[in-house]
PDB file as gemmi writes it, atoms N, CA and C in Angstrom:
CRYST1    1.000    1.000    1.000  90.00  90.00  90.00 P 1                      
ATOM      1  N   MET A   1      77.733  24.457  45.575  1.00  0.00           N  
ATOM      2  CA  MET A   1      77.989  25.832  45.903  1.00  0.00           C  
ATOM      3  C   MET A   1      78.172  26.637  44.639  1.00  0.00           C  
ATOM      4  N   GLY A   2      77.520  27.770  44.588  1.00  0.00           N  
ATOM      5  CA  GLY A   2      77.629  28.627  43.421  1.00  0.00           C  
ATOM      6  C   GLY A   2      78.762  29.626  43.571  1.00  0.00           C  
ATOM      7  N   THR A   3      79.016  30.313  42.520  1.00  0.00           N  
ATOM      8  CA  THR A   3      80.025  31.355  42.546  1.00  0.00           C  
ATOM      9  C   THR A   3      79.333  32.705  42.414  1.00  0.00           C  
ATOM     10  N   ILE A   4      79.992  33.715  42.873  1.00  0.00           N  
ATOM     11  CA  ILE A   4      79.470  35.065  42.708  1.00  0.00           C  
ATOM     12  C   ILE A   4      79.779  35.494  41.286  1.00  0.00           C  
ATOM     13  N   GLU A   5      78.747  35.755  40.529  1.00  0.00           N  
ATOM     14  CA  GLU A   5      78.946  36.055  39.119  1.00  0.00           C  
ATOM     15  C   GLU A   5      79.125  37.549  38.853  1.00  0.00           C  
ATOM     16  N   ARG A   6      78.677  38.333  39.790  1.00  0.00           N  
ATOM     17  CA  ARG A   6      78.793  39.759  39.532  1.00  0.00           C  
ATOM     18  C   ARG A   6      79.050  40.475  40.841  1.00  0.00           C  
ATOM     19  N   TYR A   7      79.775  41.549  40.777  1.00  0.00           N  
ATOM     20  CA  TYR A   7      80.142  42.334  41.946  1.00  0.00           C  
ATOM     21  C   TYR A   7      78.986  43.251  42.313  1.00  0.00           C  
ATOM     22  N   ASP A   8      78.473  43.132  43.528  1.00  0.00           N  
ATOM     23  CA  ASP A   8      77.382  43.990  43.996  1.00  0.00           C  
ATOM     24  C   ASP A   8      77.899  45.084  44.917  1.00  0.00           C  
ATOM     25  N   GLY A   9      78.987  45.698  44.557  1.00  0.00           N  
ATOM     26  CA  GLY A   9      79.606  46.738  45.369  1.00  0.00           C  
ATOM     27  C   GLY A   9      78.684  47.875  45.737  1.00  0.00           C  
ATOM     28  N   PRO A  10      77.922  48.434  44.781  1.00  0.00           N  
ATOM     29  CA  PRO A  10      77.062  49.554  45.158  1.00  0.00           C  
ATOM     30  C   PRO A  10      76.106  49.206  46.297  1.00  0.00           C  
ATOM     31  N   LYS A  11      75.501  48.030  46.252  1.00  0.00           N  
ATOM     32  CA  LYS A  11      74.571  47.632  47.315  1.00  0.00           C  
ATOM     33  C   LYS A  11      75.307  47.424  48.631  1.00  0.00           C  
ATOM     34  N   ILE A  12      76.441  46.773  48.561  1.00  0.00           N  
ATOM     35  CA  ILE A  12      77.219  46.491  49.770  1.00  0.00           C  
ATOM     36  C   ILE A  12      77.680  47.784  50.416  1.00  0.00           C  
ATOM     37  N   PHE A  13      78.272  48.675  49.622  1.00  0.00           N  
ATOM     38  CA  PHE A  13      78.782  49.920  50.174  1.00  0.00           C  
ATOM     39  C   PHE A  13      77.664  50.830  50.654  1.00  0.00           C  
ATOM     40  N   ARG A  14      76.554  50.865  49.945  1.00  0.00           N  
ATOM     41  CA  ARG A  14      75.425  51.717  50.335  1.00  0.00           C  
ATOM     42  C   ARG A  14      74.929  51.301  51.716  1.00  0.00           C  
ATOM     43  N   GLY A  15      74.711  50.012  51.906  1.00  0.00           N  
ATOM     44  CA  GLY A  15      74.238  49.518  53.197  1.00  0.00           C  
ATOM     45  C   GLY A  15      75.250  49.743  54.305  1.00  0.00           C  
ATOM     46  N   ALA A  16      76.503  49.463  54.010  1.00  0.00           N  
ATOM     47  CA  ALA A  16      77.551  49.631  55.015  1.00  0.00           C  
ATOM     48  C   ALA A  16      77.727  51.096  55.386  1.00  0.00           C  
ATOM     49  N   GLY A  17      77.637  51.972  54.413  1.00  0.00           N  
ATOM     50  CA  GLY A  17      77.795  53.400  54.693  1.00  0.00           C  
ATOM     51  C   GLY A  17      76.701  53.941  55.587  1.00  0.00           C  
ATOM     52  N   ILE A  18      75.470  53.546  55.322  1.00  0.00           N  
ATOM     53  CA  ILE A  18      74.345  54.013  56.139  1.00  0.00           C  
ATOM     54  C   ILE A  18      74.453  53.451  57.547  1.00  0.00           C  
ATOM     55  N   ALA A  19      74.836  52.181  57.669  1.00  0.00           N  
ATOM     56  CA  ALA A  19      74.963  51.566  58.989  1.00  0.00           C  
ATOM     57  C   ALA A  19      76.150  52.128  59.775  1.00  0.00           C  
ATOM     58  N   ALA A  20      77.226  52.460  59.086  1.00  0.00           N  
ATOM     59  CA  ALA A  20      78.443  52.910  59.763  1.00  0.00           C  
ATOM     60  C   ALA A  20      78.430  54.391  60.116  1.00  0.00           C  
ATOM     61  N   ALA A  21      77.602  55.191  59.469  1.00  0.00           N  
ATOM     62  CA  ALA A  21      77.635  56.638  59.683  1.00  0.00           C  
ATOM     63  C   ALA A  21      77.492  57.034  61.153  1.00  0.00           C  
ATOM     64  N   PRO A  22      76.506  56.518  61.895  1.00  0.00           N  
ATOM     65  CA  PRO A  22      76.409  56.909  63.310  1.00  0.00           C  
ATOM     66  C   PRO A  22      77.623  56.479  64.135  1.00  0.00           C  
ATOM     67  N   VAL A  23      78.187  55.328  63.817  1.00  0.00           N  
ATOM     68  CA  VAL A  23      79.363  54.835  64.532  1.00  0.00           C  
ATOM     69  C   VAL A  23      80.555  55.743  64.264  1.00  0.00           C  
ATOM     70  N   VAL A  24      80.738  56.108  63.015  1.00  0.00           N  
ATOM     71  CA  VAL A  24      81.862  56.978  62.641  1.00  0.00           C  
ATOM     72  C   VAL A  24      81.699  58.359  63.270  1.00  0.00           C  
ATOM     73  N   LEU A  25      80.485  58.900  63.245  1.00  0.00           N  
ATOM     74  CA  LEU A  25      80.256  60.206  63.869  1.00  0.00           C  
ATOM     75  C   LEU A  25      80.622  60.174  65.345  1.00  0.00           C  
ATOM     76  N   GLY A  26      80.204  59.143  66.043  1.00  0.00           N  
ATOM     77  CA  GLY A  26      80.532  59.015  67.461  1.00  0.00           C  
ATOM     78  C   GLY A  26      82.023  58.839  67.687  1.00  0.00           C  
ATOM     79  N   ALA A  27      82.670  58.078  66.832  1.00  0.00           N  
ATOM     80  CA  ALA A  27      84.105  57.808  66.978  1.00  0.00           C  
ATOM     81  C   ALA A  27      84.954  59.064  66.824  1.00  0.00           C  
ATOM     82  N   VAL A  28      84.516  60.000  65.995  1.00  0.00           N  
ATOM     83  CA  VAL A  28      85.299  61.225  65.811  1.00  0.00           C  
ATOM     84  C   VAL A  28      84.875  62.337  66.766  1.00  0.00           C  
ATOM     85  N   GLY A  29      83.835  62.060  67.604  1.00  0.00           N  
ATOM     86  CA  GLY A  29      83.489  63.020  68.654  1.00  0.00           C  
ATOM     87  C   GLY A  29      82.138  63.676  68.555  1.00  0.00           C  
ATOM     88  N   PHE A  30      81.348  63.376  67.539  1.00  0.00           N  
ATOM     89  CA  PHE A  30      79.998  63.927  67.429  1.00  0.00           C  
ATOM     90  C   PHE A  30      79.038  62.958  68.121  1.00  0.00           C  
ATOM     91  N   THR A  31      78.861  63.115  69.447  1.00  0.00           N  
ATOM     92  CA  THR A  31      78.104  62.148  70.240  1.00  0.00           C  
ATOM     93  C   THR A  31      76.701  62.657  70.548  1.00  0.00           C  
ATOM     94  N   THR A  32      75.888  61.771  71.113  1.00  0.00           N  
ATOM     95  CA  THR A  32      74.519  62.158  71.496  1.00  0.00           C  
ATOM     96  C   THR A  32      74.518  63.149  72.647  1.00  0.00           C  
ATOM     97  N   ALA A  33      75.616  63.241  73.389  1.00  0.00           N  
ATOM     98  CA  ALA A  33      75.716  64.187  74.498  1.00  0.00           C  
ATOM     99  C   ALA A  33      76.381  65.504  74.087  1.00  0.00           C  
ATOM    100  N   GLY A  34      76.778  65.626  72.852  1.00  0.00           N  
ATOM    101  CA  GLY A  34      77.466  66.825  72.376  1.00  0.00           C  
ATOM    102  C   GLY A  34      78.841  66.456  71.841  1.00  0.00           C  
ATOM    103  N   ILE A  35      79.629  67.463  71.563  1.00  0.00           N  
ATOM    104  CA  ILE A  35      80.971  67.229  71.033  1.00  0.00           C  
ATOM    105  C   ILE A  35      81.896  66.818  72.174  1.00  0.00           C  
ATOM    106  N   ALA A  36      82.582  65.702  71.993  1.00  0.00           N  
ATOM    107  CA  ALA A  36      83.472  65.162  73.021  1.00  0.00           C  
ATOM    108  C   ALA A  36      84.741  66.001  73.125  1.00  0.00           C  
ATOM    109  N   ALA A  37      85.112  66.345  74.357  1.00  0.00           N  
ATOM    110  CA  ALA A  37      86.308  67.147  74.604  1.00  0.00           C  
ATOM    111  C   ALA A  37      87.549  66.419  74.106  1.00  0.00           C  
ATOM    112  N   GLY A  38      88.441  67.150  73.466  1.00  0.00           N  
ATOM    113  CA  GLY A  38      89.699  66.597  72.998  1.00  0.00           C  
ATOM    114  C   GLY A  38      89.597  65.744  71.743  1.00  0.00           C  
ATOM    115  N   SER A  39      88.423  65.664  71.166  1.00  0.00           N  
ATOM    116  CA  SER A  39      88.229  64.819  69.982  1.00  0.00           C  
ATOM    117  C   SER A  39      88.538  65.587  68.702  1.00  0.00           C  
ATOM    118  N   TRP A  40      88.514  64.841  67.593  1.00  0.00           N  
ATOM    119  CA  TRP A  40      88.678  65.462  66.283  1.00  0.00           C  
ATOM    120  C   TRP A  40      87.554  66.475  66.051  1.00  0.00           C  
ATOM    121  N   ALA A  41      86.345  66.142  66.496  1.00  0.00           N  
ATOM    122  CA  ALA A  41      85.206  67.045  66.343  1.00  0.00           C  
ATOM    123  C   ALA A  41      85.418  68.340  67.129  1.00  0.00           C  
ATOM    124  N   ALA A  42      86.027  68.233  68.307  1.00  0.00           N  
ATOM    125  CA  ALA A  42      86.299  69.423  69.115  1.00  0.00           C  
ATOM    126  C   ALA A  42      87.290  70.346  68.398  1.00  0.00           C  
ATOM    127  N   GLY A  43      88.311  69.759  67.781  1.00  0.00           N  
ATOM    128  CA  GLY A  43      89.267  70.555  67.010  1.00  0.00           C  
ATOM    129  C   GLY A  43      88.606  71.214  65.813  1.00  0.00           C  
ATOM    130  N   MET A  44      87.710  70.466  65.175  1.00  0.00           N  
ATOM    131  CA  MET A  44      86.977  71.003  64.024  1.00  0.00           C  
ATOM    132  C   MET A  44      86.085  72.167  64.463  1.00  0.00           C  
ATOM    133  N   MET A  45      85.430  71.993  65.619  1.00  0.00           N  
ATOM    134  CA  MET A  45      84.555  73.050  66.139  1.00  0.00           C  
ATOM    135  C   MET A  45      85.368  74.292  66.511  1.00  0.00           C  
ATOM    136  N   SER A  46      86.522  74.084  67.118  1.00  0.00           N  
ATOM    137  CA  SER A  46      87.382  75.205  67.490  1.00  0.00           C  
ATOM    138  C   SER A  46      87.834  75.982  66.257  1.00  0.00           C  
ATOM    139  N   SER A  47      88.237  75.268  65.221  1.00  0.00           N  
ATOM    140  CA  SER A  47      88.655  75.924  63.981  1.00  0.00           C  
ATOM    141  C   SER A  47      87.517  76.699  63.339  1.00  0.00           C  
ATOM    142  N   ALA A  48      86.318  76.109  63.336  1.00  0.00           N  
ATOM    143  CA  ALA A  48      85.152  76.777  62.754  1.00  0.00           C  
ATOM    144  C   ALA A  48      84.794  78.026  63.547  1.00  0.00           C  
ATOM    145  N   ALA A  49      84.896  77.945  64.881  1.00  0.00           N  
ATOM    146  CA  ALA A  49      84.576  79.098  65.715  1.00  0.00           C  
ATOM    147  C   ALA A  49      85.577  80.231  65.493  1.00  0.00           C  
ATOM    148  N   ILE A  50      86.840  79.895  65.390  1.00  0.00           N  
ATOM    149  CA  ILE A  50      87.865  80.917  65.126  1.00  0.00           C  
ATOM    150  C   ILE A  50      87.628  81.565  63.768  1.00  0.00           C  
ATOM    151  N   ALA A  51      87.319  80.760  62.770  1.00  0.00           N  
ATOM    152  CA  ALA A  51      87.088  81.273  61.420  1.00  0.00           C  
ATOM    153  C   ALA A  51      85.853  82.161  61.344  1.00  0.00           C  
ATOM    154  N   ASN A  52      84.876  81.912  62.236  1.00  0.00           N  
ATOM    155  CA  ASN A  52      83.631  82.674  62.204  1.00  0.00           C  
ATOM    156  C   ASN A  52      83.565  83.747  63.286  1.00  0.00           C  
ATOM    157  N   GLY A  53      84.693  84.108  63.858  1.00  0.00           N  
ATOM    158  CA  GLY A  53      84.718  85.178  64.844  1.00  0.00           C  
ATOM    159  C   GLY A  53      84.171  84.789  66.208  1.00  0.00           C  
ATOM    160  N   GLY A  54      84.251  83.523  66.574  1.00  0.00           N  
ATOM    161  CA  GLY A  54      83.871  83.112  67.914  1.00  0.00           C  
ATOM    162  C   GLY A  54      82.685  82.177  68.012  1.00  0.00           C  
ATOM    163  N   GLY A  55      81.958  81.981  66.963  1.00  0.00           N  
ATOM    164  CA  GLY A  55      80.803  81.087  67.019  1.00  0.00           C  
ATOM    165  C   GLY A  55      80.802  80.130  65.840  1.00  0.00           C  
ATOM    166  N   VAL A  56      80.061  79.047  65.992  1.00  0.00           N  
ATOM    167  CA  VAL A  56      79.917  78.076  64.909  1.00  0.00           C  
ATOM    168  C   VAL A  56      78.688  78.449  64.096  1.00  0.00           C  
ATOM    169  N   ALA A  57      78.854  78.571  62.798  1.00  0.00           N  
ATOM    170  CA  ALA A  57      77.761  78.986  61.920  1.00  0.00           C  
ATOM    171  C   ALA A  57      76.657  77.939  61.864  1.00  0.00           C  
ATOM    172  N   ALA A  58      75.416  78.392  62.031  1.00  0.00           N  
ATOM    173  CA  ALA A  58      74.265  77.496  61.877  1.00  0.00           C  
ATOM    174  C   ALA A  58      74.227  77.005  60.429  1.00  0.00           C  
ATOM    175  N   GLY A  59      74.013  75.720  60.251  1.00  0.00           N  
ATOM    176  CA  GLY A  59      73.962  75.146  58.913  1.00  0.00           C  
ATOM    177  C   GLY A  59      75.314  74.815  58.340  1.00  0.00           C  
ATOM    178  N   GLY A  60      76.380  75.125  59.078  1.00  0.00           N  
ATOM    179  CA  GLY A  60      77.720  74.783  58.622  1.00  0.00           C  
ATOM    180  C   GLY A  60      78.010  73.306  58.848  1.00  0.00           C  
ATOM    181  N   LEU A  61      79.152  72.853  58.377  1.00  0.00           N  
ATOM    182  CA  LEU A  61      79.509  71.441  58.454  1.00  0.00           C  
ATOM    183  C   LEU A  61      79.517  70.929  59.891  1.00  0.00           C  
ATOM    184  N   VAL A  62      80.121  71.680  60.818  1.00  0.00           N  
ATOM    185  CA  VAL A  62      80.175  71.244  62.216  1.00  0.00           C  
ATOM    186  C   VAL A  62      78.768  71.136  62.790  1.00  0.00           C  
ATOM    187  N   ALA A  63      77.928  72.109  62.524  1.00  0.00           N  
ATOM    188  CA  ALA A  63      76.557  72.093  63.038  1.00  0.00           C  
ATOM    189  C   ALA A  63      75.758  70.921  62.472  1.00  0.00           C  
ATOM    190  N   VAL A  64      75.908  70.653  61.197  1.00  0.00           N  
ATOM    191  CA  VAL A  64      75.184  69.548  60.564  1.00  0.00           C  
ATOM    192  C   VAL A  64      75.664  68.201  61.121  1.00  0.00           C  
ATOM    193  N   LEU A  65      76.978  68.035  61.250  1.00  0.00           N  
ATOM    194  CA  LEU A  65      77.506  66.777  61.782  1.00  0.00           C  
ATOM    195  C   LEU A  65      77.107  66.579  63.243  1.00  0.00           C  
ATOM    196  N   GLN A  66      77.099  67.665  64.022  1.00  0.00           N  
ATOM    197  CA  GLN A  66      76.686  67.551  65.419  1.00  0.00           C  
ATOM    198  C   GLN A  66      75.211  67.188  65.524  1.00  0.00           C  
ATOM    199  N   SER A  67      74.404  67.777  64.677  1.00  0.00           N  
ATOM    200  CA  SER A  67      72.980  67.436  64.649  1.00  0.00           C  
ATOM    201  C   SER A  67      72.783  65.965  64.320  1.00  0.00           C  
ATOM    202  N   ALA A  68      73.518  65.472  63.347  1.00  0.00           N  
ATOM    203  CA  ALA A  68      73.428  64.051  62.981  1.00  0.00           C  
ATOM    204  C   ALA A  68      73.942  63.163  64.101  1.00  0.00           C  
ATOM    205  N   GLY A  69      74.983  63.603  64.802  1.00  0.00           N  
ATOM    206  CA  GLY A  69      75.521  62.832  65.917  1.00  0.00           C  
ATOM    207  C   GLY A  69      74.546  62.746  67.075  1.00  0.00           C  
ATOM    208  N   MET A  70      73.801  63.809  67.310  1.00  0.00           N  
ATOM    209  CA  MET A  70      72.863  63.830  68.432  1.00  0.00           C  
ATOM    210  C   MET A  70      71.539  63.147  68.101  1.00  0.00           C  
ATOM    211  N   ALA A  71      71.013  63.388  66.924  1.00  0.00           N  
ATOM    212  CA  ALA A  71      69.665  62.918  66.592  1.00  0.00           C  
ATOM    213  C   ALA A  71      69.651  61.777  65.578  1.00  0.00           C  
ATOM    214  N   GLY A  72      70.784  61.447  65.026  1.00  0.00           N  
ATOM    215  CA  GLY A  72      70.815  60.440  63.972  1.00  0.00           C  
ATOM    216  C   GLY A  72      70.639  61.087  62.613  1.00  0.00           C  
ATOM    217  N   LEU A  73      70.781  60.311  61.579  1.00  0.00           N  
ATOM    218  CA  LEU A  73      70.672  60.832  60.221  1.00  0.00           C  
ATOM    219  C   LEU A  73      69.213  60.950  59.801  1.00  0.00           C  
ATOM    220  N   SER A  74      68.891  62.035  59.155  1.00  0.00           N  
ATOM    221  CA  SER A  74      67.555  62.199  58.597  1.00  0.00           C  
ATOM    222  C   SER A  74      67.425  61.320  57.360  1.00  0.00           C  
ATOM    223  N   THR A  75      66.226  61.229  56.839  1.00  0.00           N  
ATOM    224  CA  THR A  75      66.005  60.445  55.623  1.00  0.00           C  
ATOM    225  C   THR A  75      66.839  60.994  54.474  1.00  0.00           C  
ATOM    226  N   THR A  76      66.885  62.309  54.354  1.00  0.00           N  
ATOM    227  CA  THR A  76      67.665  62.943  53.285  1.00  0.00           C  
ATOM    228  C   THR A  76      69.151  62.659  53.456  1.00  0.00           C  
ATOM    229  N   ALA A  77      69.636  62.766  54.693  1.00  0.00           N  
ATOM    230  CA  ALA A  77      71.052  62.500  54.945  1.00  0.00           C  
ATOM    231  C   ALA A  77      71.388  61.034  54.688  1.00  0.00           C  
ATOM    232  N   SER A  78      70.492  60.137  55.091  1.00  0.00           N  
ATOM    233  CA  SER A  78      70.704  58.704  54.830  1.00  0.00           C  
ATOM    234  C   SER A  78      70.777  58.438  53.332  1.00  0.00           C  
ATOM    235  N   ALA A  79      69.915  59.104  52.575  1.00  0.00           N  
ATOM    236  CA  ALA A  79      69.934  58.948  51.121  1.00  0.00           C  
ATOM    237  C   ALA A  79      71.247  59.457  50.542  1.00  0.00           C  
ATOM    238  N   GLY A  80      71.732  60.577  51.056  1.00  0.00           N  
ATOM    239  CA  GLY A  80      73.006  61.120  50.591  1.00  0.00           C  
ATOM    240  C   GLY A  80      74.170  60.208  50.897  1.00  0.00           C  
ATOM    241  N   VAL A  81      74.204  59.671  52.123  1.00  0.00           N  
ATOM    242  CA  VAL A  81      75.268  58.738  52.499  1.00  0.00           C  
ATOM    243  C   VAL A  81      75.185  57.483  51.637  1.00  0.00           C  
ATOM    244  N   GLY A  82      73.966  56.989  51.430  1.00  0.00           N  
ATOM    245  CA  GLY A  82      73.785  55.799  50.595  1.00  0.00           C  
ATOM    246  C   GLY A  82      74.244  56.030  49.170  1.00  0.00           C  
ATOM    247  N   ALA A  83      73.915  57.199  48.629  1.00  0.00           N  
ATOM    248  CA  ALA A  83      74.313  57.510  47.251  1.00  0.00           C  
ATOM    249  C   ALA A  83      75.834  57.623  47.135  1.00  0.00           C  
ATOM    250  N   ALA A  84      76.444  58.295  48.099  1.00  0.00           N  
ATOM    251  CA  ALA A  84      77.894  58.484  48.045  1.00  0.00           C  
ATOM    252  C   ALA A  84      78.628  57.163  48.203  1.00  0.00           C  
ATOM    253  N   THR A  85      78.218  56.349  49.171  1.00  0.00           N  
ATOM    254  CA  THR A  85      78.910  55.081  49.372  1.00  0.00           C  
ATOM    255  C   THR A  85      78.588  54.084  48.261  1.00  0.00           C  
ATOM    256  N   GLY A  86      77.394  54.175  47.686  1.00  0.00           N  
ATOM    257  CA  GLY A  86      77.057  53.346  46.529  1.00  0.00           C  
ATOM    258  C   GLY A  86      77.924  53.695  45.329  1.00  0.00           C  
ATOM    259  N   ALA A  87      78.207  54.986  45.175  1.00  0.00           N  
ATOM    260  CA  ALA A  87      79.074  55.425  44.069  1.00  0.00           C  
ATOM    261  C   ALA A  87      80.489  54.888  44.250  1.00  0.00           C  
ATOM    262  N   VAL A  88      80.959  54.860  45.490  1.00  0.00           N  
ATOM    263  CA  VAL A  88      82.294  54.290  45.757  1.00  0.00           C  
ATOM    264  C   VAL A  88      82.309  52.808  45.375  1.00  0.00           C  
ATOM    265  N   GLY A  89      81.236  52.095  45.746  1.00  0.00           N  
ATOM    266  CA  GLY A  89      81.137  50.686  45.388  1.00  0.00           C  
ATOM    267  C   GLY A  89      81.102  50.480  43.881  1.00  0.00           C  
ATOM    268  N   ALA A  90      80.384  51.335  43.184  1.00  0.00           N  
ATOM    269  CA  ALA A  90      80.319  51.235  41.728  1.00  0.00           C  
ATOM    270  C   ALA A  90      81.693  51.476  41.104  1.00  0.00           C  
ATOM    271  N   LEU A  91      82.416  52.457  41.627  1.00  0.00           N  
ATOM    272  CA  LEU A  91      83.755  52.743  41.113  1.00  0.00           C  
ATOM    273  C   LEU A  91      84.684  51.556  41.335  1.00  0.00           C  
ATOM    274  N   ILE A  92      84.600  50.960  42.522  1.00  0.00           N  
ATOM    275  CA  ILE A  92      85.436  49.798  42.795  1.00  0.00           C  
ATOM    276  C   ILE A  92      85.060  48.653  41.853  1.00  0.00           C  
ATOM    277  N   GLY A  93      83.754  48.465  41.636  1.00  0.00           N  
ATOM    278  CA  GLY A  93      83.306  47.431  40.715  1.00  0.00           C  
ATOM    279  C   GLY A  93      83.806  47.669  39.303  1.00  0.00           C  
ATOM    280  N   PHE A  94      83.869  48.929  38.902  1.00  0.00           N  
ATOM    281  CA  PHE A  94      84.376  49.273  37.570  1.00  0.00           C  
ATOM    282  C   PHE A  94      85.874  48.965  37.462  1.00  0.00           C  
ATOM    283  N   LEU A  95      86.603  49.234  38.542  1.00  0.00           N  
ATOM    284  CA  LEU A  95      88.046  49.047  38.528  1.00  0.00           C  
ATOM    285  C   LEU A  95      88.461  47.591  38.680  1.00  0.00           C  
ATOM    286  N   VAL A  96      87.590  46.795  39.301  1.00  0.00           N  
ATOM    287  CA  VAL A  96      87.943  45.388  39.562  1.00  0.00           C  
ATOM    288  C   VAL A  96      87.781  44.554  38.343  1.00  0.00           C  
TER     289      VAL A  96                                                      
END                                                                             
């Protein structure tokens, strides 16, 4: 049996982040059927609507997260999630 000679955190975190994103979106209330009542996403949507005078701004954070929750992550969004979670893995590797 060999030993792990080097920490592959960026690869591990990048893959885990991309795989977990749809699960996390659903867990906080951004579902394929819309925003779940009483969820964290519903509170976020309510706050955004109040801040914008009654409506949620197109292209805003709530709208983007809801779009991802309903349709899944686009290639660009997947790349962004992968880059961000890979950076976290790299930081952990640096600190370890």
